[in-house]
N, CA, C and O atoms as a GROMACS GRO file, in nm:
protein
  332
    1MET      N    1   3.159   1.758  -9.698
    1MET     CA    2   3.264   1.763  -9.797
    1MET      C    3   3.229   1.684  -9.922
    1MET      O    4   3.294   1.698 -10.026
    2LYS      N    5   3.125   1.601  -9.913
    2LYS     CA    6   3.083   1.522 -10.029
    2LYS      C    7   3.048   1.611 -10.148
    2LYS      O    8   3.066   1.571 -10.263
    3GLU      N    9   2.997   1.731 -10.121
    3GLU     CA   10   2.956   1.819 -10.230
    3GLU      C   11   3.074   1.866 -10.316
    3GLU      O   12   3.053   1.911 -10.428
    4TYR      N   13   3.196   1.856 -10.265
    4TYR     CA   14   3.314   1.896 -10.340
    4TYR      C   15   3.371   1.783 -10.424
    4TYR      O   16   3.457   1.806 -10.510
    5GLU      N   17   3.324   1.661 -10.400
    5GLU     CA   18   3.376   1.545 -10.474
    5GLU      C   19   3.347   1.557 -10.622
    5GLU      O   20   3.246   1.615 -10.664
    6GLY      N   21   3.438   1.502 -10.701
    6GLY     CA   22   3.418   1.498 -10.845
    6GLY      C   23   3.547   1.523 -10.919
    6GLY      O   24   3.653   1.539 -10.860
    7THR      N   25   3.535   1.526 -11.051
    7THR     CA   26   3.648   1.552 -11.138
    7THR      C   27   3.637   1.694 -11.191
    7THR      O   28   3.530   1.736 -11.237
    8TYR      N   29   3.745   1.767 -11.185
    8TYR     CA   30   3.751   1.906 -11.230
    8TYR      C   31   3.859   1.916 -11.337
    8TYR      O   32   3.962   1.851 -11.328
    9SER      N   33   3.835   1.997 -11.438
    9SER     CA   34   3.927   2.010 -11.550
    9SER      C   35   4.004   2.142 -11.543
    9SER      O   36   3.944   2.250 -11.542
   10MET      N   37   4.138   2.132 -11.537
   10MET     CA   38   4.222   2.252 -11.544
   10MET      C   39   4.240   2.294 -11.689
   10MET      O   40   4.237   2.412 -11.722
   11ASN      N   41   4.260   2.194 -11.775
   11ASN     CA   42   4.271   2.215 -11.919
   11ASN      C   43   4.246   2.081 -11.986
   11ASN      O   44   4.216   1.983 -11.917
   12GLU      N   45   4.258   2.074 -12.116
   12GLU     CA   46   4.225   1.949 -12.186
   12GLU      C   47   4.318   1.833 -12.152
   12GLU      O   48   4.285   1.718 -12.180
   13ASN      N   49   4.432   1.862 -12.092
   13ASN     CA   50   4.528   1.757 -12.058
   13ASN      C   51   4.541   1.730 -11.908
   13ASN      O   52   4.615   1.640 -11.868
   14MET      N   53   4.470   1.807 -11.826
   14MET     CA   54   4.491   1.796 -11.681
   14MET      C   55   4.359   1.801 -11.606
   14MET      O   56   4.289   1.902 -11.610
   15ASN      N   57   4.325   1.692 -11.538
   15ASN     CA   58   4.208   1.685 -11.451
   15ASN      C   59   4.252   1.660 -11.308
   15ASN      O   60   4.354   1.595 -11.284
   16LEU      N   61   4.175   1.711 -11.214
   16LEU     CA   62   4.197   1.684 -11.072
   16LEU      C   63   4.072   1.616 -11.019
   16LEU      O   64   3.960   1.654 -11.053
   17THR      N   65   4.091   1.514 -10.937
   17THR     CA   66   3.979   1.444 -10.877
   17THR      C   67   3.982   1.466 -10.727
   17THR      O   68   4.085   1.447 -10.662
   18PHE      N   69   3.868   1.507 -10.672
   18PHE     CA   70   3.854   1.530 -10.529
   18PHE      C   71   3.766   1.421 -10.470
   18PHE      O   72   3.659   1.391 -10.524
   19VAL      N   73   3.811   1.363 -10.359
   19VAL     CA   74   3.734   1.259 -10.291
   19VAL      C   75   3.728   1.290 -10.142
   19VAL      O   76   3.824   1.338 -10.082
   20ALA      N   77   3.611   1.264 -10.084
   20ALA     CA   78   3.593   1.280  -9.939
   20ALA      C   79   3.598   1.143  -9.876
   20ALA      O   80   3.527   1.051  -9.917
   21GLU      N   81   3.682   1.129  -9.775
   21GLU     CA   82   3.695   1.003  -9.701
   21GLU      C   83   3.699   1.036  -9.553
   21GLU      O   84   3.775   1.123  -9.509
   22ARG      N   85   3.617   0.966  -9.477
   22ARG     CA   86   3.603   0.995  -9.334
   22ARG      C   87   3.570   1.143  -9.319
   22ARG      O   88   3.469   1.188  -9.374
   23ASP      N   89   3.647   1.218  -9.247
   23ASP     CA   90   3.622   1.362  -9.230
   23ASP      C   91   3.724   1.447  -9.303
   23ASP      O   92   3.749   1.561  -9.264
   24SER      N   93   3.783   1.394  -9.410
   24SER     CA   94   3.887   1.466  -9.483
   24SER      C   95   3.855   1.473  -9.631
   24SER      O   96   3.781   1.391  -9.685
   25LEU      N   97   3.914   1.574  -9.697
   25LEU     CA   98   3.903   1.589  -9.842
   25LEU      C   99   4.041   1.568  -9.900
   25LEU      O  100   4.140   1.620  -9.848
   26PHE      N  101   4.048   1.492 -10.009
   26PHE     CA  102   4.174   1.463 -10.077
   26PHE      C  103   4.165   1.504 -10.223
   26PHE      O  104   4.058   1.502 -10.282
   27VAL      N  105   4.279   1.541 -10.280
   27VAL     CA  106   4.288   1.564 -10.424
   27VAL      C  107   4.382   1.459 -10.480
   27VAL      O  108   4.487   1.430 -10.422
   28ILE      N  109   4.343   1.401 -10.593
   28ILE     CA  110   4.428   1.303 -10.661
   28ILE      C  111   4.486   1.370 -10.783
   28ILE      O  112   4.415   1.412 -10.874
   29MET      N  113   4.620   1.380 -10.783
   29MET     CA  114   4.693   1.442 -10.892
   29MET      C  115   4.792   1.338 -10.944
   29MET      O  116   4.886   1.301 -10.874
   30ALA      N  117   4.769   1.292 -11.067
   30ALA     CA  118   4.849   1.183 -11.123
   30ALA      C  119   4.836   1.063 -11.030
   30ALA      O  120   4.725   1.012 -11.011
   31GLU      N  121   4.945   1.016 -10.971
   31GLU     CA  122   4.940   0.902 -10.881
   31GLU      C  123   4.947   0.942 -10.734
   31GLU      O  124   4.960   0.857 -10.646
   32ASN      N  125   4.940   1.073 -10.707
   32ASN     CA  126   4.951   1.122 -10.570
   32ASN      C  127   4.813   1.154 -10.512
   32ASN      O  128   4.729   1.214 -10.579
   33LYS      N  129   4.792   1.113 -10.389
   33LYS     CA  130   4.669   1.143 -10.316
   33LYS      C  131   4.709   1.235 -10.201
   33LYS      O  132   4.778   1.194 -10.108
   34ILE      N  133   4.663   1.360 -10.208
   34ILE     CA  134   4.706   1.464 -10.114
   34ILE      C  135   4.590   1.506 -10.027
   34ILE      O  136   4.483   1.543 -10.077
   35GLU      N  137   4.610   1.502  -9.896
   35GLU     CA  138   4.507   1.546  -9.803
   35GLU      C  139   4.502   1.698  -9.800
   35GLU      O  140   4.606   1.764  -9.796
   36LEU      N  141   4.382   1.752  -9.802
   36LEU     CA  142   4.362   1.896  -9.796
   36LEU      C  143   4.316   1.935  -9.656
   36LEU      O  144   4.232   1.869  -9.596
   37LYS      N  145   4.372   2.042  -9.605
   37LYS     CA  146   4.338   2.091  -9.471
   37LYS      C  147   4.241   2.208  -9.485
   37LYS      O  148   4.268   2.301  -9.560
   38PRO      N  149   4.129   2.205  -9.413
   38PRO     CA  150   4.032   2.314  -9.425
   38PRO      C  151   4.085   2.446  -9.371
   38PRO      O  152   4.148   2.451  -9.265
   39GLN      N  153   4.060   2.554  -9.447
   39GLN     CA  154   4.092   2.690  -9.403
   39GLN      C  155   3.963   2.766  -9.372
   39GLN      O  156   3.960   2.854  -9.286
   40SER      N  157   3.858   2.730  -9.442
   40SER     CA  158   3.725   2.787  -9.421
   40SER      C  159   3.625   2.683  -9.471
   40SER      O  160   3.663   2.571  -9.504
   41GLU      N  161   3.499   2.720  -9.475
   41GLU     CA  162   3.396   2.626  -9.518
   41GLU      C  163   3.419   2.576  -9.661
   41GLU      O  164   3.389   2.460  -9.691
   42ASN      N  165   3.472   2.661  -9.749
   42ASN     CA  166   3.488   2.622  -9.890
   42ASN      C  167   3.632   2.635  -9.942
   42ASN      O  168   3.653   2.626 -10.062
   43GLN      N  169   3.729   2.654  -9.853
   43GLN     CA  170   3.869   2.666  -9.897
   43GLN      C  171   3.958   2.570  -9.820
   43GLN      O  172   3.945   2.555  -9.698
   44PHE      N  173   4.049   2.505  -9.894
   44PHE     CA  174   4.136   2.402  -9.838
   44PHE      C  175   4.280   2.426  -9.880
   44PHE      O  176   4.306   2.476  -9.990
   45PHE      N  177   4.374   2.392  -9.792
   45PHE     CA  178   4.516   2.416  -9.812
   45PHE      C  179   4.589   2.286  -9.843
   45PHE      O  180   4.561   2.183  -9.783
   46MET      N  181   4.683   2.292  -9.939
   46MET     CA  182   4.770   2.179  -9.972
   46MET      C  183   4.910   2.210  -9.921
   46MET      O  184   4.979   2.296  -9.977
   47PHE      N  185   4.953   2.142  -9.815
   47PHE     CA  186   5.085   2.167  -9.759
   47PHE      C  187   5.196   2.138  -9.859
   47PHE      O  188   5.296   2.210  -9.864
   48GLU      N  189   5.180   2.031  -9.938
   48GLU     CA  190   5.285   1.986 -10.028
   48GLU      C  191   5.323   2.089 -10.134
   48GLU      O  192   5.437   2.090 -10.181
   49SER      N  193   5.227   2.175 -10.172
   49SER     CA  194   5.256   2.268 -10.282
   49SER      C  195   5.235   2.415 -10.246
   49SER      O  196   5.242   2.501 -10.333
   50ASP      N  197   5.210   2.444 -10.119
   50ASP     CA  198   5.187   2.581 -10.075
   50ASP      C  199   5.079   2.649 -10.159
   50ASP      O  200   5.095   2.762 -10.205
   51ALA      N  201   4.969   2.578 -10.178
   51ALA     CA  202   4.858   2.629 -10.258
   51ALA      C  203   4.727   2.600 -10.186
   51ALA      O  204   4.721   2.517 -10.095
   52SER      N  205   4.622   2.670 -10.227
   52SER     CA  206   4.488   2.648 -10.173
   52SER      C  207   4.390   2.625 -10.286
   52SER      O  208   4.414   2.663 -10.401
   53ILE      N  209   4.280   2.562 -10.252
   53ILE     CA  210   4.170   2.539 -10.345
   53ILE      C  211   4.045   2.599 -10.282
   53ILE      O  212   4.010   2.564 -10.169
   54ARG      N  213   3.978   2.688 -10.354
   54ARG     CA  214   3.853   2.746 -10.306
   54ARG      C  215   3.740   2.701 -10.399
   54ARG      O  216   3.744   2.727 -10.519
   55PHE      N  217   3.642   2.634 -10.344
   55PHE     CA  218   3.529   2.585 -10.422
   55PHE      C  219   3.424   2.695 -10.434
   55PHE      O  220   3.398   2.768 -10.338
   56GLU      N  221   3.363   2.706 -10.552
   56GLU     CA  222   3.264   2.809 -10.580
   56GLU      C  223   3.132   2.745 -10.621
   56GLU      O  224   3.129   2.632 -10.670
   57ARG      N  225   3.024   2.818 -10.599
   57ARG     CA  226   2.889   2.769 -10.630
   57ARG      C  227   2.826   2.852 -10.742
   57ARG      O  228   2.857   2.969 -10.760
   58ASP      N  229   2.736   2.787 -10.815
   58ASP     CA  230   2.662   2.856 -10.920
   58ASP      C  231   2.537   2.922 -10.860
   58ASP      O  232   2.518   2.921 -10.739
   59GLU      N  233   2.452   2.978 -10.945
   59GLU     CA  234   2.333   3.049 -10.898
   59GLU      C  235   2.231   2.957 -10.831
   59GLU      O  236   2.141   3.004 -10.762
   60ASN      N  237   2.245   2.824 -10.852
   60ASN     CA  238   2.158   2.725 -10.787
   60ASN      C  239   2.220   2.668 -10.660
   60ASN      O  240   2.170   2.570 -10.604
   61ASN      N  241   2.330   2.729 -10.614
   61ASN     CA  242   2.400   2.688 -10.493
   61ASN      C  243   2.466   2.550 -10.506
   61ASN      O  244   2.487   2.482 -10.406
   62LYS      N  245   2.498   2.510 -10.630
   62LYS     CA  246   2.565   2.384 -10.655
   62LYS      C  247   2.712   2.410 -10.687
   62LYS      O  248   2.744   2.501 -10.763
   63VAL      N  249   2.802   2.331 -10.627
   63VAL     CA  250   2.944   2.349 -10.653
   63VAL      C  251   2.970   2.317 -10.800
   63VAL      O  252   2.943   2.206 -10.847
   64ASP      N  253   3.024   2.417 -10.874
   64ASP     CA  254   3.046   2.398 -11.017
   64ASP      C  255   3.189   2.425 -11.062
   64ASP      O  256   3.224   2.397 -11.177
   65LYS      N  257   3.271   2.479 -10.972
   65LYS     CA  258   3.411   2.505 -11.007
   65LYS      C  259   3.492   2.526 -10.881
   65LYS      O  260   3.438   2.538 -10.771
   66ALA      N  261   3.622   2.530 -10.901
   66ALA     CA  262   3.713   2.560 -10.791
   66ALA      C  263   3.820   2.655 -10.845
   66ALA      O  264   3.850   2.656 -10.964
   67ILE      N  265   3.876   2.732 -10.756
   67ILE     CA  266   3.983   2.824 -10.790
   67ILE      C  267   4.109   2.773 -10.722
   67ILE      O  268   4.114   2.759 -10.600
   68LEU      N  269   4.212   2.746 -10.802
   68LEU     CA  270   4.341   2.703 -10.750
   68LEU      C  271   4.423   2.827 -10.722
   68LEU      O  272   4.459   2.900 -10.814
   69LEU      N  273   4.453   2.851 -10.596
   69LEU     CA  274   4.530   2.969 -10.553
   69LEU      C  275   4.674   2.926 -10.528
   69LEU      O  276   4.705   2.868 -10.424
   70ASP      N  277   4.760   2.954 -10.622
   70ASP     CA  278   4.900   2.915 -10.613
   70ASP      C  279   4.977   3.023 -10.537
   70ASP      O  280   4.993   3.134 -10.586
   71GLY      N  281   5.023   2.988 -10.420
   71GLY     CA  282   5.092   3.086 -10.337
   71GLY      C  283   4.997   3.193 -10.284
   71GLY      O  284   5.042   3.298 -10.239
   72PHE      N  285   4.867   3.167 -10.289
   72PHE     CA  286   4.762   3.254 -10.238
   72PHE      C  287   4.745   3.383 -10.319
   72PHE      O  288   4.667   3.470 -10.279
   73LEU      N  289   4.816   3.398 -10.431
   73LEU     CA  290   4.810   3.525 -10.503
   73LEU      C  291   4.726   3.519 -10.629
   73LEU      O  292   4.640   3.606 -10.649
   74THR      N  293   4.748   3.420 -10.714
   74THR     CA  294   4.677   3.414 -10.840
   74THR      C  295   4.579   3.298 -10.838
   74THR      O  296   4.598   3.202 -10.763
   75GLY      N  297   4.477   3.307 -10.918
   75GLY     CA  298   4.377   3.201 -10.920
   75GLY      C  299   4.356   3.145 -11.059
   75GLY      O  300   4.338   3.219 -11.155
   76ASN      N  301   4.358   3.012 -11.069
   76ASN     CA  302   4.326   2.942 -11.192
   76ASN      C  303   4.195   2.868 -11.171
   76ASN      O  304   4.182   2.789 -11.078
   77THR      N  305   4.099   2.895 -11.257
   77THR     CA  306   3.969   2.831 -11.244
   77THR      C  307   3.973   2.690 -11.300
   77THR      O  308   4.024   2.668 -11.410
   78ILE      N  309   3.920   2.595 -11.225
   78ILE     CA  310   3.908   2.458 -11.271
   78ILE      C  311   3.760   2.420 -11.263
   78ILE      O  312   3.700   2.425 -11.156
   79LEU      N  313   3.703   2.383 -11.376
   79LEU     CA  314   3.560   2.355 -11.385
   79LEU      C  315   3.527   2.213 -11.347
   79LEU      O  316   3.600   2.121 -11.384
   80LYS      N  317   3.419   2.194 -11.275
   80LYS     CA  318   3.373   2.062 -11.237
   80LYS      C  319   3.307   1.998 -11.360
   80LYS      O  320   3.212   2.053 -11.416
   81ILE      N  321   3.358   1.882 -11.401
   81ILE     CA  322   3.306   1.817 -11.522
   81ILE      C  323   3.233   1.687 -11.491
   81ILE      O  324   3.164   1.633 -11.577
   82GLU      N  325   3.248   1.636 -11.369
   82GLU     CA  326   3.185   1.510 -11.333
   82GLU      C  327   3.173   1.500 -11.181
   82GLU      O  328   3.262   1.543 -11.108
   83GLY      N  329   3.062   1.443 -11.136
   83GLY     CA  330   3.048   1.419 -10.992
   83GLY      C  331   2.940   1.499 -10.929
   83GLY      O  332   2.919   1.489 -10.808
   0.00000   0.00000   0.00000
């Protein structure tokens, strides 16, 4: 899960930070630290908001972005900017 760690940008005013601790992945949104539950190797579920995050890789097999699936229907791309 360390490969998913880093800061991702939703837009110029909103960043999400992902951290791996023990055997879990967390997202930090504002002052909230939310544990993500694995759904597959690269997709995680947020119980608090009924949304999922799917991490994507570039042509070099490096995680470079994530797709925020709100209600599992639409996807907003968030680019990895640090980490």
